[in-house]
C-alpha positions in Angstrom: 4.1 -12.1 -6.0 0.5 -12.7 -7.1 -1.9 -10.0 -5.8 -5.1 -11.5 -7.3 -7.9 -10.7 -4.9 -6.2 -7.7 -3.4 -8.6 -5.0 -2.2 -6.8 -1.7 -2.7 -7.4 1.4 -0.6 -5.8 4.8 -0.6 -3.6 5.8 2.2 -5.2 8.1 4.7 -2.2 10.4 4.2 -2.8 10.8 0.5 -4.1 14.2 -0.6 -7.7 14.4 -2.0 -6.7 16.3 -5.1 -6.0 13.2 -7.2 -2.2 13.8 -7.0 0.4 11.8 -5.3 -1.5 8.8 -3.9 -0.4 5.5 -2.5 -2.7 2.5 -2.4 -2.4 -0.4 0.1 -3.8 -3.9 0.0 -3.6 -5.6 3.3 -6.4 -8.2 2.9 -4.2 -11.0 1.6 -2.6 -13.6 4.0 1.1 -13.0 4.6 1.6 -10.0 2.3 0.9 -6.3 2.0 0.8 -4.7 -1.4 1.7 -1.1 -2.1 1.2 0.7 -5.5 0.9 4.1 -7.1 -2.7 5.0 -7.7 -1.8 6.8 -10.9 -0.4 3.6 -12.4 -2.7 0.8 -11.2 -1.6 -1.6 -13.9 2.1 -0.9 -13.0 4.3 -2.7 -10.5 3.4 -3.1 -6.9 5.8 -3.5 -4.0 5.1 -6.3 -1.5 6.1 -6.5 2.1 5.7 -8.9 5.0 2.9 -7.7 7.3 5.5 -7.2 10.2 7.8 -5.1 8.0 4.8 -3.0 6.8 3.7 -2.5 10.4 7.2 -1.4 11.4 7.4 1.1 8.5 4.0 2.6 9.3 4.9 2.9 13.0 8.1 4.7 12.1 6.3 7.0 9.6 3.8 8.0 12.2 6.6 9.1 14.5 8.3 11.2 11.8 
């Protein structure tokens, strides 16, 4: 999946100490990208927006 043009932002749940951070790009049509902020050139996971929304909703309940 090509993520050219993705605008990455850190998760609001990431700690501010530069440690374990997740970045999300949800500005592309039809896809949400997720990557490790410590390895920005590494692989990214991609999800359908509906799947990502379901995951986030579940995580908020946990």
